[in-house]
N, C-alpha and C positions, 0 to 999 in steps of 0.2 A: 323543408328541407334545412340542417343547420348549416350554416357556414365552414368554409374547412378550418377555422380556427377554432369555431367553436366543438366542432367533431373530436380533432386534434386534443384538444383539454377534458373533454369528456372520456377521452379513449386515453389518456396518459393518468391522470384520474384512478380509471377504472383498473388498468394495470398494474398502477403502484399499489392499489390496496384489495390484491386479490391476488397474494402469493400462493395460494395453491392452485392458479392457473399453470406454474411453471410445474406442479408435481403431478399433473393431468397424464394420462394415458394417454398412447401415441409415439410417435417418433421421434427422437431425439431433437436438440437444436442442431446438433453437429451434422444428422441426417437430412434437416429438412436441407439445411444451406447447399450441400453438396447436390440434393435433387433440385433444387429449384432457385439456388443464388449463384453458385459456382461457375455457369457458365456465363455469366456477364461478371461478376466480378472477381474472379479468381479461386484458385482454391486455399490462398491464404491472405484473401482479401486486396490481392495486389492489383487486380485490374485487367482487362484483357482490351487490347488492342482496339477491335473492333466495336466493342459495345459500351465497354466503361471503363477508360485510360486511368482513371484517378486513383490513388491509395483510399483503402475504405479506413481511413483515420478520423477520429472527430473528439469531441466534448459532450455529446447527447448522453444522458443518461441511460440505464436497458431501458426503463420506461417511455424516455422519448424516442427512443429508437424504434419502440417495440408499436408504439403509436403510428410512426412513420413507415414504418414496413407494414402494419395492416389496411394503412390507407393508402399507400400507393404501391406498393411490391405483390408479386413482377411487374414492373412495368409495359412486359410485353403481350401479357394475358389481360383477358377483363377479368377473370377470376382473381380477389385479391388473397393473402394470405389470412387465415384467420387467426382472432385476437389471440386464442391460445397458443398456435403457433407461431404466431409474431411474437410472444413473447420468448416463447426459447429459443428463435433463433436469434434475437436479439440479446438473450445471454450468453449464447455461446460466441456470436461475433465480438460481442464486449468484451469478454473474457481471454479468445484466441488472437486479436489481433488489433482492436478499436482502441479501446483503452489508450490512455497513457501508461496507467502500469502496464499495460501487455505490450506497449511499443515499447518501454523501457527494457521488458524482460527478453523480446522477440530480438531485438538489437539496439544495446545499451547503451545511451550518448558516453562521450569521451571527451577530456579536455585535448582541445587540439590546438596543436601548433598555429600560431599566426604573427602577422607581423603588423607592427605598428599601423594604428589608422592613422590619418590626416590630421586630425585632431592631435593624436597623439604624438605624432612626427615634430609637428609644429612647437605644442609646450614644451616636448623633448629638448630639442636644440636651442628653446629660448633659455629653460632651467640648466640646462649645462655649458652655457655661456654665463648665466647670470649667479651659477655658483661659483664666478670668478669675482663676483663685482659685490658692493654692500647688499645687504638685503632691503628689500623693499616693505615700505610700512604705510596703511593706511589709515590716518588716525581720526578719530572721533573729531575735529574740528571741520565743517562743513564750510565752501568757500574757496576764495582766493587771497593770499595777502596783498595787499595793494600798497604802492608808496606812489603818493602824490608830490609834484616837484613844482617850484615857482620858477619855470624855465623851460626850455623847448628840451634841453639835454635830462640827463638824470645823473647831474653830479652830486653826490652826499650832502653838501653844503645847503642845496635847494631843496634837500626835501622837507617839507614841511605838514604832512599828513601820513601817520600808518595806520591802517586798519584792515579788517577783514571784510570783505564783499562777498555775499551769497553767489550772485553772478553777477555775469557782468552784460550790462543793459543799462545804459546810460544815456538820457538827451538832456545835454548840457544849455539847450538852448542857444541864448548870446551870451551867457552868463559862464560862472564856473563850477567847480564842484564847493568851492568853499571862498566865497567872497571876502572873507576878512584875509585869507592867508595865499587864497590864489588870485590874481588878476585875471578876468576874463580872454584875453588877448592873446596869454601866451603862459602855458601849462603843460605840463606833461604826466602821465602817470603808469606805471609799471604794476601789472599783476604775476606773481608766479604761487605757483602750488602744484598740485596732479589732478588728472582727470581719469575715472575708473570709465574701462569700457566694459559694459555690462555683457556683448556679444561679439564673438569671432566675425570678422568683418570688415569689408570696405567702408570707412569714416569721412564723408568730406565736412572738411570745418571751414565756417565763413567769417570772415571778420566784416562787419558794416561799418562807415566812417566815412566822413566827408576829407579825413584829415589823414594823416600818416601815422603806419602803425604796420608793426611785423609782429609775427606768430611762431612761438618754436613749438613742437608737438615732437618729445621723444629723443632728441637732439639739440643740446644746449650749443652747436656749434653754427648748423644751417638751419635758418628759419625755413618752416615750411610755406608761410605766406610774407614776401617782403613787399611791402607798400608806402616802403620810407618814401620813396618818390615815385610820384603817380600822376596821370593826367588829370586835368579839372572836368571836374563832373562825374570821375568813379568813384564810386563808394562801395560797389560789394569785391567782395576778395575770394575766391575758395579754391580750396586745393585738397586733395584727397589721401589718405594715407591708408594703409590696411594695419589690424590693430589686433591682440586676441582676447578673447572675452574673460573676465573675472580680473584682469591686471591694472595697475595705477601705471599714467604715462606721464614723465614731467610736460610741464605746459608754464609757459611766458608769452607773455601778450605787453609788448607797448604801443603807449599812442602817443601821440604829440600835436598840439596846436600851436604854431606858431605866428607870429605876425610878418613874416616871410611868405611871402606868396600870394598874400590875402589884402595885404596892404595897398590902397589907391597910388600909383606911382604919382601923381598931380601934389598927395598930400605933404607937407613939411614935416621936416622930424619932428619938431614939437608939437604936432598936431595930431590928436586923438585917432585912430585907426577905424576904418569903420569896423563895426558888428557884425560878427561873423559867427554862424550856428555850427555846435559842435555837439556830435553825439559817437558813442561807441559801441555795438555788441557783438558778443561771440557766440555764435550759435555751431550746430553739427548736425549733419542729415546722417544718423544711424543707418544701418539696415532694415530696410522694409518700415521706414519713415519718412517723412518729410522733415525741411529742416524747422528750427527750432533752439530758443533760446538754452544752452550747456545749464540744468537745473542744477541746484544746489546740490544735491541729492550725489551728484556725478563729481564733484569738486572736493579738496582737500588741500588744505594749507600746507602737508607736509608735503616734502619734494620727494622723488622718486627716481631713479637711478633708470639708465636706458637699457632698455629690453630690446632683446635681438628678434626679431620679427620675421619670418623667412616670407619670401615673394616667391619663388618657385611653386609653380602651380602642380597639382597632381590629377590623377583621373580618379572620379568619383569611388567613396568606400563601396562595398558593396553593403546592400539594405533589404535583400529578399526576404530575410526573415522578418523583418520588423524593427531590426536593427541595426546600427553599423557596425560592421565587421571590416577586419583585415586580412580577408581570405583571397582575394583577386591578386593575383602575379603575373603581371604583362609586361611586355615590351616598354609601353608607356609609362609602367609604376616602375620600371627599371631605370628610365632614364632620367625620372623624375627625382628619383634618387640621388641620380649621379649630378644633376644640375644643382640640385641641394647640398650635397656635400660641397659641388664648388663654392656657391653660394657662403656657406658656413664657414670654408677655410679662407675664403678672401675675407670675410669680415675678421676671423681672428687674425690673420696677417695684419690687418690695418688699426687693430688696436691692442696689438701684442705687449704694448708698454703698460695698458690700463690692468692686462686683462694678465699677465704673469708678473708685473712688477718689475721689470727690467727697462733698461734704456740701452742703449749702444757703446755707452761708457762702462755698463758692467764688467766689473774684473771676472766673475764666473758666469758669463754671458750663456756659453753652449750648458754648463751645469743647473743654470736656472731655469732655461727651457726644456731639456731634460726632464726633470723635474715637473714642470707645467703640464707636458705632453704626457705623461706617466699618469698624474692626475686626471687630467681629462679621460683618456682611454679608460681608466677604474669607473670614472662618472658616467661613462658614456656606457660601457657594460654593465653598469651594475653591483660590480664585486671586484676583488682585488685580482690584479694579472697574474698568472704562472710568471715562473724563468722564460718559459716557451714564449708566453703572447709578447712578454717584455721584449724577446730578443726581435719578434718578427715585427711589431708595431711602432716600437721605438728604436731600438740600439740601431737597427738594421739603415731605418733611416737616414739617420744622423749620420751614419758610417758613410752611407752610398751619397749624399745628397752635397753640393758646390757648398753650399752655407746653412746657417742654423736656422734663418727665417723659412728658409726652402724646405727644408725639414719639417719645421712646425706644419707646413701647409702637407706635404706627405703624410704625415701621421693623422691630422685630422680628417682627410681624404677617405685614409684606410681604413679609420676608426669606422668610421660614419656609414662606408660602405659593408660593413661586417656584417653576418648574419647575429654576430654578438650584441649588437645593436639593433639592427633593426628587426628582428623576431623576437617576440616572447617564450619565454620557458625555454631556453637556451643555455648550455651549460652544465646542467646536473641534473642527474636521476631521480635525486633526494626531494622530494616533496615539501619535506622540513626543512631545505637550505633556508639557513637564514638572510643571504643574501636576497633569494627568489622570493621570501618570503614579505621582505622589505619591498621590493621592486611590485608586486602585487598589492599592497597598501597603496603605493604612492599612482600608481597605474588605474587603480579601484577609485581613489577620491579625487585624483588631479589631475589624470590623464598624462601622465609625465612622470619624470625620474626621481628615486628618491631625492631628499633633502639631508644637509649634514645630522640632524639628528637622528632620521632612519638609518642613516650611512651608519652611526657611532652605534646606533642601539645593535643593527646587526653586528658588528665586528666584536662587540661584549659580549653576544650570547643573550640580549635582554629582548628577543622576539619567539620566543620557543614555547608561550604557554599564550592560552586567549588571552587573560588578563594582561600579560603585557603586550601584547597587540593593541588589547581595548585601550590600554593608556595613551598609548601613539596617539589610536585614532581620536581620542577625544581631543588633542591636540591640533590634529589635522583639520578637524571640521570646521575650526574656528577658520581655518582660511579664505578668501577670496575663491582662488579657483575649486574649492568646495562646492560654495553657494552656484557659482556660473557652472559647475557641471549639473547639479540639483536642477537647477532653475531650466538647463537646457532638457534634462529628460522630463520635465514637466509640461514643456513647450511641445516637446515629442509626442508625450503622453496623450496630448489632448490635440493634435495632428495640427500645429500652427508652428511649429519649429521652423517647416515651409511654407509661408502661408499661399493659399490658393490668391485667385483673383477674386477682392470681397468687395469690387465696382458694383453698383444699381442701377438702375435705368432712371437717368436724371430727371425723367416726366413724371416718375411715381415718387421718387426719394428724392428730390432736389439739394436737401439739407446735407446726405452724403454725400459729402465729397472728400478729396484726398488726406487733406486735412484732419477731419473728422474721424478717418479710418485709422491716420498716426494715431489720434487722440485715443481712439477705442484699445489699440494695441498697448500702449503705453499703459492703458488702465489695468488692460489684464496682468503686465509684467508687473505691475506693482503691486497688485493684489497677490501675486505668487511670492514676489520677494517680501511681503509683507508675512506671509505665512512660513515663509523659510527663515525669515528674522526672529518669528518667535518662538519662546523657551520651548513651548508644546509640540510647534510644529505638526498639527495634530492632522493626518490626511482627512479624517471626516469633514474637518471646518473647509475642504475643497469643495464638498457638498451643501455642506450646511452656512456656513458664511453669512451674514444678514446684513453684508458692508458693500459696499462698491466704490473705486476712485473715478471721482468725477472732476472733471474743471468746467469752465463757465460755458464755451463752448457745448460738452457732452450736456451739461446738466439742461440747455435750452431744448435738447430733443428727446431725453431721457425722463424729464418731468421732475427735475430738481429742483430746488431756489438755491441759486447761487449766483452771485453777481457774474456778468457778461466777461469779464477779463480774470475771474477767480482762477489762481492755481490750481493745481491736483489737491484734493483732499477727500479722506473717507467719510463718505455719505453712505446709512443707514437704507437698507432697501424697504421696500415695501413687499414687506415678511410673507403676506399672504398669496403673491404671484412669484417672487423671486427667492431665490435658494443658492448660492453657490455658483461654481464655473458654469452651472448648467444652464444658468439664465443670462450670465452675460454675454449683453450686447454683440461684443467681438465675435465669440463664439458662435452665438446663433446666426450673426451675418456670415459667418463663413461657410456653414450647412447651409444655405439658403440660394434659391436662384437668384435670378437679378432683377423680378419683381413680384416673387413671391417667398412664402417657406418653403422647406421639401422636409418631409418628416420622412421619408428615405434617408435623406443623407443624416439626418441627426439619428436615426436610428440605428444606423449600421455603425456610428461612430461610438454610441451606448453599448452596442451590441460588441463591437470587436475592442474599443479602448475600454471603457469602464466596465465590463463585465468579463471581459477575453474572450467571446466567445468565437470559434471558428464559423466565417463565412464564407464559399465558395463564391467564385466568380459566375454572374450569370450566365447560363449556356447561349445566350446570345444579346448583343447589346441593345436596347429596348430605347427608344427617346420616349422621355416624358410627354404626357397627352397636353397638347397647346391648349392654352387659357382660353384664348381668345374662340376656341373650337367649343367650348364649356364655360361660359360663361357664366353661365346660373348657379354652377357647382361649387360647392367650398373644396380648399385644398384637401380636406381631408374624403370627401366623397370622390375627387378626380382621383388620387392615389388610389383608392379603393376599388375603384374599377379599373385602372391600369395594371393594378396588381393582382386581379381576382384569376388569371389562369391557373389550374393545378400544380403547374409546372414553377409557377413564380411562389406559389405558397410553403414550398421547403424553408425558404429564408423569410420571406417576408409575413410569415405568420408569426416571426418573433418580432422585424424588421418593425413592420408600421405601429404596434400598439404601443411601441418604447417612444417612436419619433412623435405620436399622435399629441402625448403627454406634452410636448414643447408647441402647440398651435396657438396659445395664446398670445404668442411671440411672433410678429413679422418678418420679412425679410430682413431686417434692420435691429431688430432684438428688441423692437417696442412692445410694450405691452400693450393686448388688445382685445377685446370682449366680442367685436361683431365681425363676420365678415362675409361677404356676400347679403348683407342684409341678415341675417342669420347668427344665432349664439354659435361661439366656437365652442365645439366640443373636444377638450382636452383629456379624455380620459382613455385611459389605457391600461394594457395589463403583461404583464410577463410568467411566462412556466418554468420553474426554477430548476437545476438539474434534478433535484429531489423529486421532483412533479410535482411541486405544492405552486399554485395560480396565485399570486399578488396583483391585487390591485390597485390603480393608485388615478387620482385626479389631479392634473397639472402637474407643476413644477417642485414643488416643495415636496409633495406626499413621494415624489419618485427619487427625490434627493436622498430623503428620509433613508427608503428603502436601500439605495445604491451604498451610502454614508454606513448602514448597519450588516452589508450582506457579508456571507463568507465568500461568495464567489466573485466580486469586486474587488473586496480587498486581497484574495489571493491572485486576480490577474494583476495587480498593482505590485504583488511582491514578485511576480515573475518578471514583470517588466521591466522593475528597477532593478533586478539583477543583472539582465540581460545588457542593461544599457552600462552598468557599472562595471560589469565583470568582462563581456564582451565576449560569453561562452554561453550554452543551453545550460538551464538549473539542474537538470535531471544528470549531467554529468558529475554532481558531484553528490550522490547518492541516492535512492528511491526516497529518502525521508526529508533530503534537505529543503523540499519547499514547504512540505508540512511544519517544521520544525521551524522555519523563519517565519512562516506566519503565526504560528504562536506564541512567538516572539515579539512578532509585531502588536499583537492582542495584549501580551502581558505589560508592553510600555507604552500603552495607553495611545498606540498607532502613529507614535512619535518618526517622520520621516527622515529625521538626522541618526536616531536609533537605529533605525531599519538598515538608512544605509554603512552604520558602522559593523553591525553584527553581518549583513552580507559581506565585508570585506575581507572581516574576522573568521568568516565559513570558509570564504574561498581561498584566503592567503596560504591557509594550509591541507589544498584537497586531499579525496581521499586516492589513495595509492592504486 
């Protein structure tokens, strides 16, 4: 007897190859559905509460639906639907309510009014306040500016050395940085520049030294770490700060080694003090990482202005459809916006002299503050104020407040609690309104409010055509905030933006330590950054790239020849085994158990994320078969046994063959040829939506298929659209998805150009 997968492949091929079946005599597909299917699935596929409550929608082709129906339907009787009737009813279901086209026809999607997401709110208030400061720049020179002084303090006349240091990680021993210019018993160093935070989250900064040190991050007045006076033996100092991803923050580190505190009191003044060791290291602990020296790629000699980073917590955004959306309006969310508005108002009041350019002695102080508030409200609302709005939000607040400073606070609170700030698509019914177009562009690429160039373009009528919009987008693509958003998308696309527990059984994988896991995540991030920083930014290279970033610790585990203390560098893979992200050890470790690989997890990832296939939740939770109870079975054999029941095969007939193709890699992503004393079988297959059966053996062949597959390309386009626009792609017309996919192919699958085309398409949505 044929296995379920083989039977289904035969049925799909037969039904796809025999269109004459559709024309066969007998009842129509609608009649068959009404008599044999509607009692369980509902008249319009809406489902029935007692039998099948789920809506009948999906992404199977007619041939795939027909094969499934012929093999399994009706479920409540032994006699299944004959192939010729199965094809008829499949065609009817597909056209009536199942297919995406039918869904759009029956219930057209629309652009929904939505609030700002958490990321959009945080970025917006940061950029709103930042718009009154000097612009931030991220220069090309990596590292920090170092000044070395022949004294315990930082007097200009004592400065002996100026240079750029790639990192701050020095062990001077009992000597000095320069024996000719600095004597070893007393010297000091100051480093300045900026640090780029790649992700949004809480960062722990760490200064390690036996001597005095102070560290400032994003605040030039108050040090984050002050170890200028410390206890003997204390050499590690930590402090946490929240940072927004894709932004540069000012950094200053002072280190001082002095005779005082280390000299033996019994020594006379003319005697040489005892030698004392000195070292200094600047480290951080990024979100989802262990502590590491801040690498030069995240440091710049360019100074950065202060960035306002909101501390108020928000309830999580809705992700029920696979991407974050600003849909949930609750009491908790309303309270969070109020707390945030109060926090922003307090910050503005404390920094009013810098933001508004005034002081208490300013002659026309109230007029200047009125002008500041007017500008603040316009930038927050993303458009000029009407006379009525100016009266409500500004003039009335100054008229009723006891002093101008309090009036400014009232304005900020009122503006940030207004729906015109909190919600998108508010203020005009004209889809081509230039100010709404500018906002859609800035939220699309930056998740934030428009900058000055966009505001000016909107005011001058320079956002009316696709070419004008594209010109602005080309500039915006170069912004680090765009890189951060695309990076976050790719991490979300491969399901590791919120990483699962990647730890493994230490008895089986003792080398897989927390530091190894952190290094692997860094390796994956560097691969993504490398692609996004390239001019081509070719989507296909996510599957086909033949290189991986490794350091000395990872090289020892994954078979590369690097020195033990080597920093990260790009290393060519064994191309006969590895290819792109599919074989990246971090990804493979994420989709594995603690002591074995998991073809199911890996197959689900490929199906859902890379191919965009809809998979329903299993009818009941099924625990994996314990390895110890089937010690003689390979993982492939054990998974095949576990998913053998017919109820499992509706999904696992697709999941398993995809996951099996990654079986040459164990639970930590190491290549292997043998499991349980048997050769690893990495043969797999996939039945496309057109009914074509594709076979592959191992990752390189699977990766080549995915890179060239229209299904994976279409899935990537849809998911990137939703991540950028926060709206369903079909709300922008039934042909939008296909047109974007064609543009993607015409532009050699350039991710940057696709992002720009998505924003340009959504900037003026259909009416």
